[in-house]
Structure formats: C-alpha cells, structure tokens
N, C-alpha and C positions, 0 to 999 in steps of 0.2 A: 584162320580159314584161307586157303589158297584160292586164287582166281582160277576159273576154268581155262583149259587150254582151248582157245578159240580156233586153233587149227583143226581141232577134231570135229567141229560141227559149225554150221552157219550161225552167225550172231542173230539173236532173237531178243527183241525188247523185253519180253517177259522174263528173261534170265536175270533181270534186275535183282531178284531176291538172292541169287546165288553169290553175289559179290558186294552186297550192300554194307559190309564192314569197311569198304574202301570209301574214303572221302571223295565225293564227286559232285558235279553240278550239272544240272540240265535246266533249260528254260521251262517255264510253266507250261507252255504249249507242248513241248516234248514230253513233259512228265504227265500231263493231264488230258491230252486229247488224242492219244494214239494207242489206247489200250483195249479198244474194242472195235468191231467192224463198222460201227456207225449206223448199221441197219437195225431198225427196231424189230425185235422178235414179236410175233403176234401174241405171245403169252407173257409179255413183260410187265403188264400192269400190276399183277399181284406182287411182284418183286418191288416195284416202285412204291407201292402202298405199305409194304411190310415194315420197313424201317429198322426192325430189330431181329437179328438172327443169332443163333448159337452155333459156334464152331466147337468141335470136339476132336482133340488129338489123342488118340489111344492106340497103342501098339505094344510090341515087345519092350520098347524103351521104358514103358511104364513100370515093368517089372524091375528094371535096373534102378529106377528112381534117381538117376543122376550120379550113380557111383559105379566104378569098375575097378576091380582088383585093388580096393582100398583107397582109390583116389576119387575125390568129389569133383564133379564138373558143374559149371554154372552157365546159365544162358538158355539155350534151347535143348531140352532134354531129349527130344526126338532125334537130335543129331549126335547122340553119344557114340554110336557105332563109327561115325566118321571122325569125331573129335578124338576118340581113343584109339582109332585105327584097329578096331577089333576084327580079327580074321573071321571070315565067313563061317568056318567050322566051329569056332568058339561061340559066335553069336547064335548060330543055329541051335546050339545046346541050351541056350536060354529058354527056348520054346518048351523044353521038357519040364520046366519048372513054372510055366505060366498057366495059372489056373484061377481065373477071376470069378470065383464062385459067388461073390457078393454083388455081381452085376445084376441089376433089375431094370429091365427096359421100361416098365411102367413108371417106376420111380423117376427115371431120367426124363421121360416124356412129361410127367406131371410137373416136375421141377420147371421144365421149359414153359409149360402152360402157365404155371404160377408166376413166372417171371415176366410174362407178357411177350414171350418169344413167338415169332410168326413162322420161322423156318429154322431147320437144323441141318448142318452138314457135318459128317463124321469121316474120319480117315479110314477108307477101305483098304488102302495100301499107301504107306508113306515111303520115303526114300530107302528105308531099310529093306524093302522088298517083301515084307511079311503081310499076307492077306488076312484081314480081320473078319473074314467070311469063309464060307465053304466053297473054295475054288477048286474046280476040277482041272484047271490049267497047271497049277503048281501045288505040290503037297506042302510047301512052306506056308501053311495057313493054320488058323486057330482050331480048326476041326481035326485036321490030319496030324498036326505036329505037336499038339499040346494035350495035357490030360483033361482039359475042359470039354473037348469033343462036341461043342455046340456052336451054332451060328448066331452070335448076338445081333447081327445086322437084320436078320429075319424078324426077330422080336422087336427091335427098335423101329423098323419100318412099319410094323403093325401098330405099335403103341403111339407113334406120332400121327399116323393116319386117323386113328380113333379120336384124337384130340384136335384134328383139323390143322395140324402143323405140317407145312411143306417139308419134305424129307429129301436129302441129297447126299451124294458121296463125294469125298475128296479122293483123287487118284493121282499119284505122281507118275506121269506117263513116260518121262525120260530117265530121271534118276532112279536107279535100282542097284543098291550096293551088294545085293545077294547074287545077282546074275553076272556071269562073265561078260556078257554083251550089253549090260545095263550101264547107264551113265554114272560116272564119277567115283567108282571104287577103283582107286589107283594103287592101293596097298596090297590087294590080292591079284588084280588083273591088269595087264599092260594096256594102257590107254590106246596106243596106236594100233592094236590088234583087234579092237572091238568091232563087231558087226551090228550096228544099231538097227539096220533094217530087219535083221534076223530077230533081234530082241522085240521090236514092235510086232512083228508078224507072229511070233511064237508065245509072247506073254502079254504085253501091254494091251494090244487090241482084243485078243480073246478074253482077257479078264474084264476089260471094260464092257464087252458084250454080255458077259455073265451078269455084271452089276445092272446093266440096263435091260436085262431080260427077266431076272428072277426075283426082283424085289418090289414089283408094282410100279406105279407111276412115280417118277422122280421129278422134283421141282428143279433141282440143280445137279449138274455134274461139274464139280469144282476141280479143274486141272491145276497142275503146278509144275514148274520148271521144265518147259519144253526144250527140245534140242534134237539134233540128229536128222532133221527133215527139212527139205526145202518148203517154200510156201505152197507150191503145187501139191507136194506130198501131204502137208498139213491140211490143205483144203480137202483132199480126198479122204483123209482120216476123219475129219469132221463130218463130211457128207455121209460117209458110211455109217457113222454112229447115230447121226440124226434120224436115220430111217427107223431106228429102234424105238426112239422116244422123241417124236417131233415137237412135243410141248415142253420138253426139258430145256432149261437155260444152261448155256455153257459159259463158264467164267473166262475172262480175258486171258488168263494164263494158259489157255490152250495154245497160245502163241500166234505170231504172224498177223495180229490184228483181226482174228477171226472169232472172237468171243461175242457174247450177246450183251455184256455189260462190262464196265470198267472196274477192275480191282486195283486199288492203290497198294503201295508198299506196306509191309507190316508196320502197324502203329503210325499210319500216315493219314492226315486229314488235310485236304486242300485249304488254302487260306481264303479263297473266295468261292462263291457258288459255282457248281459244275452242272450244266444241263444234261439231261439224259439219265440213264440208269447207271448207278455206280455204288460201290461198297467200300467201306473202310473196315479193316480187320485189326482188332486188338486182342491181346491175351489178358486174362484176369490178373495174373501175377507177372513174373518176368519170363517164364518159360511157356512154351506151347504144350509140349509133352510133360508128364508128371516128373517133378523133382522134389524129393521129400524135404530138402533144406531150403526150398524157395517159398518164403512166407510173405512176400510183398504183394498182398492182395489189394486191389482197388476197392475203396469203400463204396457203399451205395451212393453217396453223394457224388463221388468221382464218376461212377458209371452213368448216373442220371445226367450230369453236366456234359459228359462226353457224348452221350446219345443226343442231347439237345444240340450240341455244337455240330455234330455230323448232319443231323436233320436240317439245321439252319443253312447248310451248304447244299442241301438237296439230295443227300445220300442215305445209305443204310449203314448201321453199325452191326457187324457180326463179331460178337465177343466170344473168345475161346476159353474153354476150361479143359484141364488135363486130368482125367480120372487116373486113379492109382492102379497098381498091378492086381488088385483084388476086385476091381470093378466099381470102386466108390468114387464119387465126385467129391473133391475136397470140401471139408466142412464150411470154410469161409466162402467158397464159391456158391454153395447151395444157399447159405444164409443170406449173403449179400444180393444174390440174384432175386430171392424172394422179396427182399426189401425194395428192390428196384421195381418189381411187379406191383407192389402196393402203391407206389407212386404212379405207375402207369394206369392202374385201375381208376385213379381219380383224374389224371392229367393226360391220358392217352389220346384224347381228341387233338391235342396240340402236336402230336408226333405222328401217329398212324395216318396215312393218306395225305400227309402234308407235302408241300414243296418248299423250296428254299425261301428264306425270309427276304423281304424287300428292303429291310432296314439293315445297313452295314453294322457289324459288331460294334457294340457300345460299351462304355465302362460298366454298365449295369448288366449286360448279358447279350443274348442273341434273339433272333425272331424266326418263326416259321410261318408259312402261309397256307390258307385255303381261300377259295373264292369269297371275296368280301370281308375277309378276316385276317388280321395279323395277330399271332400269338407272341406275346412278349415274355421271354424266359428270363426272369430277373434273378440273378445269382448274387448280385451286389446291390443292396438297397441304398439309394442316395441318402446321405445323413439327414437332409431336410425333408425327405419324402417326396420331393418334386422330381418326377422322371421325365426326361426329354426324349421325344422321338423326333429326330431332326429330318428335314428334307422330305417330308411325307406330303404329297400333293393330292391325296384323296380327300373326300369329304367325310369326316368322321362323324358317325351318328351316336355311338355310345361306346363306353369302355367299362369293363367289369372284370371281376376276378373269375377265373375258370372254375375254381371250387367255390360253391355257394352262390355264384352269379351276383355278387354284391356290386351294385353300380358305383362307379367312381367319378369324381369331378374331374373335368378336363377343360382345357381351353386351347384354341387354335390361334397361333400368331404367324401369319404368312404360311410357310410350309412346315412350321414347327407345331408339334402337339405336346403340350405340357399336361402331365397327369399327376393328380394328387393321390399318392399311394396310401393304403391303410397301413397300420403297424403290423409287422409280421416278424417272426424270429429271424434275426440277422444271419444266423448260421444255417438257414434253410437251404436244402440242396438246390432247389429251383422252384420259385413261386411264379405261377403263370397268370398273366392277365390278357384279356382279349380286347382287341380294338376293332370294332366293326366299322366299315366304311363303304362308300359308293364312289363310282367314277374310276377313270383309268389312272393307275398309279405308275410312276416311273419305276423301271426295273432297278435292281441293285446297282448302285453307282459308286465306283471307286473315286470319283471326283468330288463327292461330298466331303467337306472338311471333317477331319477326325475330331470327335468331341474330347475336350479336356475340361475337367470339372474339379473344383475343390471339394466336392461332396464324396469323393472316392479317395482311397489311400494312394492309388496310383492310376495313371492313365497311360496305356501302351499304344504308341503310334507305330504300327508294324511296318516292316519293310515293303510289304505288298502295296502300300499306299504311296510309295515314292514316285515322283515324276523325275525322269532321268535326262541328263544331257551329257553327251560325249561317250566315253567308254563303258560306263556302268551298266550292269544287268541286274534283273531280279531273277534269282535262281533258287531252286530247291536243292539243299545240300543234305546228303544222307551219311550217317556215321553211326558208330556204336561205341559204348564204353567197354563192353565185353560181348562175347559171341551171343547173338540173339537179342541184345538190347538195342534194337533199332531206334534211331532218332531221325527226325526229318525237320529241317528248319529252312524257312524261306529267308534269304538274306539279299541285301544289296552288295554286289561284288564288283571288283574291277574299277573302283575309284582310284585312278592312277595319276592323273595329270591335273594341273592347276585349272584347266578349263572344264574338268568334269564336275558335275553337280548331282546331288540327290536332294530333291526339294519336297517338303511335306507341308501340306496345308492343314492347319488345325483351327478349331473354333473353341475359344475359351469362354465358358459360360459365366464365370464369376471372376472379377478382377482380384488381384492379390499377388502374394509372393509365392514363387514356385522354384523347385529344384529341377534341373534338366540333366538327365544322364543318357549316355549312349550305351546300349547293350551290344557288344560286339565280340568277335573272336579275332585274335591277332597273332600271327606266326612270329617267331623270333626275327626272321628277316624283314618283316614289316614293322616291327616295334620301333619306337623312338622317332617316328615320323611326326611331322606337324600337320595339323588340320585346323579348319576354321568352321565354327558353327555360327551362322548368322540368324538372329531372330529379328525379323524385319530389318532395321538398320543398325542393330546392336551386334557387335562382333565378340565372340568368345574363342580364344585360341586354346589348343590342347596338343599334347604329345601322346601318341598311342602307347598303350601298355601291352607288353607281351602276356598272353594268357597261359601259354604252356609250351613245352617242347613237343610240338606235334608234327606229324607228317601225314602222308596220305592214308595211313592205316590206323591212325590214332584217333582218340576222341576229339571232338570239336568243342573246346571249352569256351564259355562265355563269361564276360565280366561286365558289371555295370559301372561305368566310369562317369562320375558326376563331373559335368563340364561347366555348369553355370548355376548361379542363383540369380533369378531375374524377377522383375515385377511386370505383370501384365496390368497396365493402368486402367484398362476398361475391358468389358466383355466385347468379343468380336473375333474376327478372323486374323490369324497371324501366319507368317511363312517361316519355316525352319529350313535352312539351307546348309548342307555339309559339302565342303570342298577341301581337297588336299592342298597343301602349301608347297609341295615339291612334286617334280615329275618322276615317273618311272615305276615305282613299286606300288602294289596294291596297298591302300591305306589300312583297311581292315575288312572284315565281313560283318556288315551291320545287320543285326536282327531287329532292333527296334529303338525308338527314342522313348524314354520313360519320363513322364512329367508328373511330379508329386507336389502337392501343396506343402509349403514350408510352414510347419506348425511348431 
C-alpha cells in the first residue's frame, strides 16, 4: 500500500488508517486524545452504555471474495479494487453479476439481537464508490446497476428498529475509486487533476443527505478517511449534515477533530482507561470485507475477553462481519456471535452501562465499574484460588459470583482485598465476580505496583507502567504483517544512553524462584548492544538479539529474551530497571517484562 500524496490535500489526523502499514510512533496523548471534538453530544449516553456494536462491511468486493483474474488477495477484501488496480470499467462490470438473493434483513437483525448487539453500522458506500442503497445521485448502486434491484438498507433499517437496535451508516466521504474526482484512484485518474470540491458537491454530500433523509432516525453516521477539505470546510460540511439528524452521532473519522466520539485504529485498544465516549473496532476474522479463503475467526472466548478488555478501559467494541456475495453472514460469525450473546445474557450486567475498572489489569483479568460495584472479570484463575485485588481503598461489604449470586469469603488487609474463589472451569472464557463497596475509591492508578504471582503461568509487566528518565518515551507503534492485518503495540522506545532508564515497580505476592524475560523488537542496527537489568541491587547483563530484517514498512517482530533467573526471597515490592550500557543507538523497543515462576 502506498502512502497518500500529502501535496494533494491537507494532512488530517484521521487519515491514520490510510497508511498504517508503515511502522510509526506517536505519544499516547497524540494517539488517544485528539480524535474527537471533546464536546459531549447531548445524545451520547446511549452510545456510552451500549458497549457492543456490530460493524458490517458489504459491497461489490463481497462478490469477488478476495480473488481477481485467478489471483488470491489476503488482508482487507474491501480493498481488492485498489490492491489489484482494477480499472473502473472492469470493476463496474462486476455489478452486473452481483445478485445477493440470500440476504434477509430480519435474519441479520435477529442475529445481532441474539448476540447482545446494541447498535449496527453498515457500509452504505465504501472506497470502491458503489452505493449499497437506492441512490439517485449515482447509478453505480445496488438498485440501478445490479440484477438484485432492491434496496437492502431499507429493509435493514426497519428490521433493526423493530428490535430496538440503533442503526447507522458507514460512508467513505473522501476516498472514491469510481469517480474521477474522488480520492485515491491513481491508476485510472491523474491525481494532480482532481477537483475534490466538485466531488464533495456532486456526490459525497448529496449521497450523505440521501442516507440521512430516507432511512429514518440514525444512531450513527460513521465517516472514514477524510481529506480534500480545510478545517473550516469540514466544519461547514458537518454543520450542514447535522441539520438533517441532530440526534445522530458522527464518528471521529469525519476529520479535523470534529467527531462526537473517538474511534481508534483498526484492531486497537488503549493500554489504559480513556475517559469520554470511544470505540474500538475489530473484525471477526482477518478481513473486513468477505474473503472466502479467510477462515481465521475469533472464538467466542476471544470475543468475550476482547469485549471485557475494551469495557475495562471505558469503551465500546464494534465487531465486524463480512457477508458474502449472496448476502449470507459467514457460518462461524453467526455461530460465535450467538455464543457470545449467551454469555451476555447471564453476564451483561458487568458490561452494559459500565465504566472503566478502577483496578489496573491483573494476572487474573480486568475489571469494570458501576456505582458501588467492581466487576472482576477472571480469565485466569489463580491456582490456589486466592484472588488479590490490590490498592483498593473502598470499604468492601460483600463479594459474590455474578451468576447465581453465591457469596464468597474475603478479607481486607490494608488496601488489599483477598477473595477466596469457588472452583470453576479453568478454561472458562470469563467468570465474573462482583465486589460491592462504599466510600470514595481512588481512580485507576498507574503508580500501583504491577502484581507478580507464582499462581499464574506468566505475569506481564507492560510498557505503559514504565517510569522513564532521559530520552525514553512510551509510544504506540502501528504495523502489519500483511495488508489489513493491523497491529498496535505500546512500547518503551528511545533507550539510547547510559543515563536513560525505564523503571518498573512490581509487587511479588509469593517468594520463590522466577525467570525474567524481556519482550522486545530489535532492528539489525540495534542488535548486539549491551544492556543491564537491575532487580533491586542485583544486576543482570544482556546483549540484544536481532528480531528480523525489518524496515519502516515491514512487520514489527517480537522476541522473548530470558535475561535472568532470580529468587525473590520474600513477598513485597521490587524495582526492575533497564539501562543501556553504551551511548547512541536505541537499545530496542520494549513491549513488556515477562516474569514466570521457575517450576
């Protein structure tokens, strides 16, 4: 994927998605605090409470199913026109064979309801320029250009409304590979001769007005890949559309910081809680649009744990499915979503209407909050059944299982709460316990030492918990293994000099022998440098290992490099300090310190 020609239009933060196959770094403030207007929309509360949405990518690309002229494409199926550089004339001909007669709006909406979905967003027009509704603005649409001759969006809007699901449209407002003046088709149309203002005036704005006029109340208009407009022009664009549906929320990818809530990068969850309204978007397999050879579907357990993790940071998860060219949602998507819904039927109290957890992530899992309650999402049961909630300064009155309301024994020691867990299946996706309390509780605190316990197979001390001295930064790095396989990792970067330090405070709950590994990525030019890990006053020296020949467009590979076997002679707090032993080059990009009991 080539980077955009920034000379063609003003840089916009939300263009992030268009070049995220490049390795890059931004501070967490830059990544996490600038993607919406910061002004709270009066209709935002339903969104904050919803927690679970369904994204649907459906278009002509579904008919191609990841193949063009005998070649298979991997990654994002909705980008096949761009990846294969398919000429407009040839792509237009695909519409003549697109006849999704197996589409059933009620089945889709009922699936969403069964899955516990609270809102649905579907692609009305993706970058390919094809409208999945009856547009009078362009005849490149599902009614005029295909043998199907129906408007599936009408049926879906009605079916979701009947089930109380908020409905919304995705619309790619700048990228349009079908139009001579649309963004980013450089194989048919010369970039420097495009008139973006004409494109907005003649297609994007009129089509958005159709969508906001003809399909009833919309919960969301989900924009994507802005460009071609100044902030003032974007503001006028937003103001004009808001008149049609003032209650509708606009996603932050409308650009220029003018959205109503933050949308993170594809498959990205922040490492720490984010206040305000925000959303994390993931796809169920590896592609957003349908690819018939993409069978890497997330299991129900993976979806449930992802949902809990996103909720524990205060956000919503919008999970994508890609229906095929006949209008069917993939079998595993339907099956696994329904399994997720069964879990939510019993545990939804801990997700819907919750806010971020007050307990930092622990080896056992994460937490979510409601007034006077902490929901403990236990995905790893401690082997001895004794669960620690550290640094909690509320007055706990009772603890019980969410399912069955079975009272549990607990005791408080200072600001620690120790809970005796019942037996439950070790492979359970997520077993939820409720801790009721009174009094004012400290907010989520990164200064609380990270728990390390022999009761778990491994303990991850993540980069976000580092205290830094000198050059180092905590940054979010974005990369991909192949097109569309977006990864986001928070790392400590720029450990360059002997005076630089990354310091982690841990709390060991049981004395004993442990192995300590550094999980990092190291470029060839950074390899073979020396560093030091200090655990209190004990020093361990190491030399960095090259993880791969990578550059700014290649994957960011990680290695777990065991640095030490050490003994923590007693329970208590310890300091882990990492320092380069030479000046000049970055030592590595540190993702985490991994501490495992030596058994």
